[in-house]
C-alpha positions as CSV (number, residue, x, y, z in Angstrom):
1,M,-10.3,-36.2,-70.3
2,T,-13.0,-38.0,-72.3
3,D,-12.5,-37.1,-75.8
4,A,-14.9,-34.2,-77.2
5,P,-17.6,-35.5,-79.7
6,I,-19.2,-33.8,-82.3
7,L,-22.8,-32.8,-81.4
8,A,-25.6,-34.9,-83.5
9,P,-28.2,-34.7,-84.6
10,R,-27.6,-31.2,-85.7
11,P,-30.8,-28.9,-84.4
12,T,-32.7,-27.7,-87.7
13,A,-35.0,-24.4,-87.5
14,G,-34.5,-24.9,-83.2
15,L,-31.2,-23.4,-82.6
16,Q,-31.6,-20.5,-84.8
17,S,-35.1,-19.8,-82.3
18,Y,-33.9,-20.7,-79.0
19,R,-30.5,-19.0,-79.2
20,D,-31.3,-16.1,-77.5
21,V,-32.8,-17.6,-74.5
22,L,-30.3,-20.0,-74.4
23,L,-28.1,-17.4,-74.1
24,Q,-30.1,-16.0,-71.5
25,L,-30.2,-19.2,-69.4
26,S,-26.6,-18.6,-66.9
27,Q,-28.0,-16.1,-63.6
28,P,-31.1,-18.3,-63.5
29,I,-29.3,-21.8,-63.6
30,V,-27.0,-20.2,-61.1
31,D,-29.4,-18.4,-58.9
32,Q,-31.3,-22.2,-58.5
33,V,-28.0,-23.8,-58.4
34,R,-27.4,-21.9,-54.8
35,A,-30.6,-22.1,-53.9
36,E,-31.5,-25.6,-54.4
37,V,-27.7,-27.1,-53.4
38,P,-26.3,-26.1,-49.9
39,A,-23.2,-26.8,-50.6
40,Y,-22.8,-24.4,-53.4
41,R,-24.3,-21.3,-51.7
42,G,-21.4,-19.4,-50.0
43,P,-21.5,-16.0,-49.8
44,D,-22.6,-13.5,-53.3
45,G,-19.1,-13.1,-55.5
46,G,-17.2,-15.8,-52.9
47,R,-15.1,-17.8,-54.5
48,R,-17.5,-20.9,-55.0
49,H,-20.2,-18.0,-56.8
50,Q,-17.9,-17.1,-59.5
51,L,-16.9,-20.6,-60.4
52,I,-20.7,-21.9,-61.3
53,S,-20.9,-18.7,-62.6
54,R,-18.0,-19.4,-64.8
55,A,-19.2,-22.6,-65.9
56,A,-22.9,-21.5,-66.7
57,D,-21.3,-19.0,-69.0
58,A,-18.8,-21.1,-70.5
59,A,-20.9,-24.0,-71.1
60,L,-23.7,-22.4,-72.5
61,D,-22.1,-20.0,-74.8
62,A,-20.1,-23.1,-76.4
63,F,-23.3,-25.1,-76.4
64,V,-24.6,-22.6,-79.4
65,E,-21.3,-21.6,-80.8
66,I,-20.7,-25.9,-81.7
67,A,-24.4,-26.7,-82.1
68,A,-24.0,-24.6,-85.1
69,R,-21.0,-25.4,-86.7
70,R,-20.8,-29.0,-85.8
71,A,-17.6,-28.4,-84.0
72,P,-16.0,-30.3,-81.0
73,V,-16.3,-29.4,-77.3
74,P,-14.0,-26.8,-76.9
75,R,-10.9,-27.8,-75.3
76,K,-10.7,-25.4,-72.1
77,L,-14.7,-25.7,-71.6
78,D,-13.3,-29.4,-70.8
79,E,-10.5,-28.2,-68.6
80,L,-12.7,-26.4,-66.7
81,F,-14.9,-29.0,-65.9
82,H,-12.6,-31.5,-65.3
83,R,-10.4,-29.1,-63.0
84,M,-14.2,-28.3,-61.0
85,G,-14.6,-32.4,-60.4
86,W,-10.8,-32.4,-59.3
87,G,-11.6,-29.5,-57.2
88,E,-14.5,-31.2,-55.4
89,A,-12.9,-34.1,-54.1
90,Q,-9.5,-32.5,-53.0
91,D,-12.1,-30.3,-50.8
92,G,-13.5,-33.5,-49.6
93,N,-16.6,-34.1,-51.1
94,D,-18.2,-36.9,-53.0
95,T,-19.9,-36.6,-56.3
96,E,-23.4,-35.9,-54.9
97,N,-23.1,-32.0,-54.7
98,L,-21.9,-32.0,-58.9
99,E,-24.6,-34.7,-60.1
100,L,-27.5,-32.4,-58.1
101,A,-26.3,-29.2,-59.7
102,M,-26.2,-30.6,-63.2
103,Q,-29.6,-31.8,-62.5
104,V,-31.0,-28.8,-61.2
105,A,-29.1,-27.1,-64.2
106,M,-31.2,-29.4,-66.9
107,R,-34.0,-28.9,-65.0
108,V,-33.9,-25.2,-65.2
109,I,-32.8,-25.4,-69.3
110,W,-36.1,-27.7,-69.7
111,R,-38.4,-25.3,-68.0
112,H,-37.1,-22.2,-70.0
113,L,-37.4,-23.8,-73.3
114,T,-40.2,-25.5,-73.3
115,D,-42.1,-22.0,-72.0
116,F,-40.4,-20.4,-74.9
117,A,-41.5,-23.4,-77.0
118,V,-45.1,-22.9,-75.5
119,D,-45.3,-19.1,-75.8
120,R,-43.6,-19.0,-79.8
121,N,-45.6,-21.7,-81.2
122,Q,-42.7,-23.5,-82.2
123,T,-42.8,-27.0,-83.5
124,V,-42.0,-30.1,-81.3
125,E,-39.1,-31.4,-83.9
126,G,-37.2,-28.3,-83.2
127,L,-37.3,-28.5,-79.4
128,R,-36.9,-32.2,-79.9
129,D,-34.2,-32.3,-81.3
130,L,-32.4,-29.7,-79.3
131,I,-33.1,-31.3,-76.1
132,D,-31.7,-34.5,-77.9
133,A,-27.9,-32.3,-78.6
134,L,-28.7,-30.7,-74.9
135,L,-28.8,-34.1,-73.3
136,E,-25.7,-34.9,-74.9
137,Y,-24.0,-32.6,-74.6
138,R,-25.0,-32.7,-70.7
139,D,-23.5,-36.0,-70.9
140,H,-20.0,-35.0,-72.4
141,L,-19.2,-32.6,-69.9
142,H,-20.7,-34.5,-66.7
143,A,-18.2,-37.6,-67.9
144,Q,-15.6,-34.4,-67.6
145,L,-16.5,-33.9,-63.8
146,M,-16.7,-37.3,-62.9
147,S,-13.1,-37.2,-64.7
148,G,-11.7,-35.0,-62.6
149,H,-13.4,-35.9,-59.6
150,S,-11.8,-39.6,-60.0
151,M,-8.0,-38.3,-60.8
152,W,-7.8,-37.1,-57.0
153,G,-8.6,-41.0,-55.9
154,R,-5.6,-42.1,-58.0
155,D,-3.6,-39.8,-56.4
156,P,-4.1,-38.2,-53.2
157,Y,-1.4,-36.6,-52.3
158,Y,-1.4,-34.4,-55.6
159,D,-0.6,-30.6,-54.8
160,E,-0.9,-28.1,-57.6
161,N,2.4,-26.8,-56.9
162,R,4.8,-30.0,-57.1
163,A,2.2,-30.5,-60.6
164,R,3.2,-27.1,-61.5
165,V,6.8,-28.1,-61.5
166,R,6.1,-31.2,-63.1
167,L,4.4,-29.2,-66.1
168,W,7.8,-27.0,-66.2
169,D,9.7,-29.6,-66.5
170,L,8.0,-31.2,-69.1
171,L,7.6,-28.1,-71.0
172,W,11.1,-27.8,-71.3
173,G,12.1,-31.2,-72.0
174,G,9.6,-32.0,-74.6
175,T,11.9,-29.6,-76.9
176,V,15.4,-29.0,-75.8
177,G,18.3,-31.3,-76.8
178,R,16.7,-32.8,-80.0
179,I,18.7,-35.7,-80.8
180,S,17.7,-36.2,-84.2
181,P,15.5,-34.6,-87.1
182,L,13.8,-37.1,-87.4
183,R,12.0,-37.0,-84.3
184,P,8.7,-35.3,-84.0
185,L,8.6,-31.9,-82.6
186,G,6.9,-30.5,-80.0
187,L,5.1,-33.0,-76.9
188,D,2.3,-34.8,-77.4
189,T,-0.6,-32.9,-76.3
190,E,-2.5,-35.5,-74.5
191,V,0.5,-35.9,-72.3
192,M,0.7,-32.1,-71.9
193,N,-3.6,-31.8,-71.4
194,E,-3.0,-33.7,-68.2
195,A,-0.3,-32.4,-66.9
196,A,-1.3,-28.8,-67.1
197,L,-4.6,-29.6,-66.1
198,Q,-3.3,-31.6,-63.1
199,A,-1.4,-27.9,-62.4
200,G,-4.1,-26.1,-62.9
201,W,-2.7,-24.3,-66.0
202,P,-5.4,-23.2,-68.9
203,V,-3.4,-24.1,-71.8
204,P,-3.1,-21.1,-74.2
205,D,-3.4,-21.7,-77.9
206,Q,-0.4,-19.5,-78.0
207,V,2.5,-18.9,-75.3
208,V,5.3,-16.8,-75.5
209,A,8.6,-17.2,-73.2
210,I,9.8,-14.2,-71.2
211,A,13.6,-14.4,-69.5
212,V,14.6,-11.6,-68.0
213,S,18.2,-11.0,-66.0
214,Y,18.3,-9.0,-62.8
215,H,20.1,-8.2,-59.9
216,G,19.5,-7.9,-55.9
217,K,15.5,-8.6,-55.5
218,P,13.6,-10.7,-57.8
219,P,11.2,-9.1,-59.6
220,P,7.5,-9.9,-58.4
221,L,5.9,-13.0,-60.1
222,P,2.6,-12.8,-61.7
223,E,-0.4,-13.3,-59.5
224,T,-2.2,-15.3,-62.5
225,A,-2.6,-19.5,-63.0
226,E,-2.3,-18.6,-66.6
227,V,1.5,-17.8,-66.2
228,L,4.0,-20.3,-66.0
229,A,7.0,-19.2,-63.5
230,K,10.7,-20.9,-62.7
231,L,12.9,-18.3,-60.4
232,Q,16.6,-18.7,-59.9
233,A,19.4,-17.2,-58.6
234,D,19.9,-14.3,-61.2
235,R,17.3,-15.3,-63.2
236,L,13.5,-15.1,-64.1
237,H,11.6,-17.4,-66.9
238,L,7.9,-17.1,-67.9
239,L,5.8,-18.9,-69.6
240,C,3.1,-16.7,-70.8
241,P,-0.4,-16.0,-73.2
242,A,0.9,-14.6,-76.0
243,D,-1.9,-11.7,-75.0
244,L,-0.4,-11.0,-72.2
245,V,2.8,-10.5,-73.1
246,G,2.1,-6.9,-73.4
247,T,1.4,-6.1,-69.9
248,I,3.8,-8.7,-68.3
249,V,7.0,-6.2,-70.3
250,S,5.4,-3.7,-69.0
251,D,5.3,-4.8,-65.1
252,L,8.6,-5.9,-65.4
253,T,10.3,-3.1,-67.1
254,R,8.5,0.2,-65.0
255,S,9.2,-1.8,-61.8
256,A,13.0,-1.5,-62.1
257,T,15.5,-0.6,-64.4
258,D,18.2,-3.2,-64.0
259,R,16.1,-5.6,-65.7
260,R,17.1,-6.9,-69.4
261,V,13.8,-8.4,-70.6
262,V,13.8,-11.2,-73.4
263,V,10.9,-12.5,-75.1
264,S,10.1,-15.2,-77.5
265,W,7.5,-15.1,-80.6
266,P,4.6,-16.6,-80.0
267,V,4.4,-20.7,-80.4
268,T,2.0,-23.6,-79.7
269,P,1.8,-24.5,-76.0
270,E,3.8,-28.0,-77.0
271,E,7.0,-25.8,-78.2
272,S,7.2,-23.8,-75.0
273,G,10.7,-25.7,-74.8
274,S,12.2,-24.1,-77.6
275,A,11.0,-20.8,-77.1
276,L,12.6,-21.2,-73.5
277,L,15.5,-22.1,-75.2
278,W,15.6,-18.9,-77.3
279,S,14.5,-17.1,-74.6
280,L,17.8,-17.8,-72.5
281,R,20.1,-18.1,-75.7
282,A,19.0,-14.5,-76.6
283,L,20.4,-13.4,-72.5
284,D,23.5,-15.3,-73.2
285,L,24.2,-13.7,-76.8
286,V,23.5,-10.1,-75.3
287,Q,25.9,-11.1,-72.7
288,L,28.8,-11.8,-75.1
289,G,27.8,-8.8,-77.0
290,V,26.5,-10.5,-80.1
291,I,22.7,-9.0,-79.6
292,P,22.8,-5.2,-78.6
293,P,22.2,-4.4,-74.7
294,T,18.3,-3.3,-75.0
295,Q,15.9,-2.9,-72.3
296,V,13.5,-5.7,-74.2
297,V,15.1,-7.6,-76.4
298,R,12.7,-9.2,-79.0
299,C,14.1,-12.4,-80.2
300,V,12.0,-12.0,-83.7
301,D,14.8,-9.3,-84.2
302,H,17.3,-11.6,-83.6
303,T,16.7,-14.7,-85.9
304,I,19.7,-15.2,-87.6
305,Q,22.4,-15.1,-84.4
306,L,19.7,-17.3,-82.6
307,W,20.6,-20.2,-84.9
308,L,23.8,-19.5,-86.0
309,H,24.4,-20.0,-82.0
310,A,22.4,-22.9,-81.7
311,E,25.4,-25.2,-81.6
312,P,28.7,-23.3,-80.2
313,L,31.0,-26.6,-80.7
314,M,30.0,-26.8,-84.0
315,R,30.7,-22.8,-84.7
316,R,33.9,-23.1,-83.3
317,R,34.6,-25.9,-85.1
318,L,34.0,-24.5,-88.1
319,C,36.0,-21.2,-87.2
320,Q,39.0,-23.2,-87.1
321,E,38.7,-25.0,-90.2
322,L,37.3,-22.0,-92.2
323,L,38.9,-19.1,-90.6
324,E,42.2,-20.8,-90.3
325,P,44.2,-17.4,-92.3
326,L,42.5,-15.3,-90.5
327,L,43.0,-16.6,-86.8
328,A,46.6,-16.7,-87.6
329,E,46.8,-12.5,-88.1
330,S,47.7,-10.3,-86.0
331,P,44.3,-9.0,-84.0
332,N,44.0,-5.9,-85.6
333,S,44.3,-7.3,-89.0
334,R,42.1,-10.3,-87.8
335,E,39.3,-7.8,-86.9
336,I,39.5,-5.4,-89.8
337,L,40.5,-8.0,-92.9
338,S,37.1,-9.8,-90.9
339,E,35.1,-7.2,-91.1
340,T,36.0,-6.2,-94.7
341,L,35.6,-9.9,-95.9
342,L,32.3,-10.3,-94.4
343,T,30.7,-6.8,-95.6
344,W,31.4,-8.2,-99.1
345,L,30.1,-11.4,-98.4
346,E,26.9,-10.0,-97.9
347,T,26.8,-7.2,-100.1
348,R,29.4,-7.7,-102.8
349,D,29.4,-3.8,-103.2
350,S,32.0,-2.0,-105.1
351,A,35.1,-1.0,-102.7
352,P,33.4,2.2,-103.1
353,A,30.2,1.4,-101.7
354,I,32.7,-0.7,-99.0
355,A,34.5,1.8,-98.0
356,A,31.7,4.4,-98.1
357,R,30.1,1.1,-95.5
358,L,33.4,0.9,-93.6
359,D,34.1,4.6,-93.2
360,V,37.6,4.1,-94.6
361,H,39.0,4.8,-98.1
362,P,38.3,2.9,-101.2
363,Q,42.1,2.5,-101.7
364,T,42.1,0.8,-97.8
365,V,39.2,-1.8,-98.8
366,R,41.4,-2.4,-102.0
367,Y,44.4,-3.4,-99.9
368,R,42.7,-5.3,-98.1
369,W,40.8,-7.0,-100.4
370,R,44.4,-8.3,-102.1
371,R,45.5,-9.5,-98.7
372,I,42.3,-11.5,-98.6
373,N,43.0,-13.5,-101.5
374,E,46.4,-13.7,-100.3
375,L,44.9,-15.4,-97.7
376,F,41.8,-17.5,-99.3
377,G,42.8,-17.5,-102.9
378,E,40.6,-19.9,-105.0
379,A,38.8,-20.6,-102.5
380,L,36.1,-17.5,-103.1
381,H,35.5,-18.7,-106.0
382,D,33.7,-21.5,-104.3
383,P,30.0,-20.9,-103.8
384,E,30.1,-23.7,-100.8
385,F,32.9,-22.3,-99.1
386,V,31.4,-19.0,-99.6
387,I,28.3,-20.2,-98.3
388,Q,29.8,-21.8,-95.2
389,I,32.4,-18.7,-94.7
390,T,29.4,-16.2,-94.4
391,L,27.5,-18.0,-92.3
392,V,30.9,-18.9,-89.6
393,L,31.9,-14.5,-90.0
394,K,28.7,-13.4,-89.0
395,S,28.6,-15.9,-86.2
396,S,32.0,-15.6,-84.7
397,L,32.8,-11.5,-85.6
398,L,30.6,-10.2,-83.2
399,L,31.7,-12.7,-80.4
400,W,35.4,-11.6,-81.5
401,K,34.2,-7.3,-80.8
402,G,32.4,-9.0,-77.8
403,G,36.2,-9.4,-76.6
404,D,35.3,-13.7,-77.0
405,Q,38.8,-14.9,-77.6
406,R,37.8,-18.3,-77.2
407,D,38.6,-19.3,-81.1
408,F,41.5,-17.2,-80.7
409,D,43.3,-19.6,-77.4
410,L,41.9,-22.7,-79.2
411,F,44.1,-21.8,-82.4
412,R,46.7,-20.8,-80.7
413,D,46.7,-24.5,-78.1
414,M,46.5,-26.4,-81.3
415,K,49.2,-25.2,-82.8
416,E,51.3,-25.7,-80.4
417,A,50.3,-29.1,-79.9
418,G,50.5,-29.6,-83.7
419,Q,47.3,-30.3,-84.8
């Protein structure tokens, strides 16, 4: 796409005077374009009519806004005109209709502005500055149309379905598997925007990832270009604008009761891959018993567990290293000692307070605490060790309670191997 410029020179008194008349020009422009460009007539309310109306509305609204604030042309407007150019080429047309439509639109604008200026005795300087800005704006939008049209020539075998698959793969791989903390977070914005244009995906300001587990018939896919979707045998993955999440989640849960829906928190589009990773991890943690099995799971309610389980092998290694005394205990002793230790680490409460939390007698807590001190000794006075063991217990105890025996199997195998 062509870079979005800052409009200059800035209209002085002219813009405010002409603001209302500019915002009323969409319908006259659409009517005149359909009258003078036969290829764009089509039925009232048809696809072509809707597209021209949308383009005229968006272009006029954006001009009034950016001319007043000297702001860049909105990215979504560039994307709209880029897709219009590409669509024209896809239909097998050259740029003649696009060029004629732009000429008609500018002629309608010129006539209405000059009539208004004469009727209201506006200054020549104000009208001149406004027309200069409009011409520069016209040139920019024209460049977007031509860029989109030429894209088809570079990739005539492109189709939107394949492009959306490529976009999904790009978003998924952009932030997943980041090896070094020195590597920049997220995708390159320019690369992402180009892929989104080819896929017909209007890039939202904020994206939410949704992961759905289901049995039997898969959930229906949202019928809108704003949502990217990938369907697997027992899971559905979605990327959608943040403002559509409520509707999509409601539709998914209302149409079937056997579905579990996980919702990430909003991220920038460049960070979509990480949001997808969080939502999929949350589904797995529900299955493992770490996250409660509610029908709708919101990642924002489980951020610590998602973080602690981001590196399963690291958690397992730290578990073998830090929790070795507990792993050697019998299953029943291991569970009650781990629960008592974690409660103390998180609260630092007295024995009676911990007993109330665990619903046992205070003397039972004191007995357990003596055993914990026998197992860990002076290490419990080391702040670094306390931080580490708190995190490892917090990430491991729920796994154990959920029936995951892999930590104990590994401990036993290592002991038998003499490690």
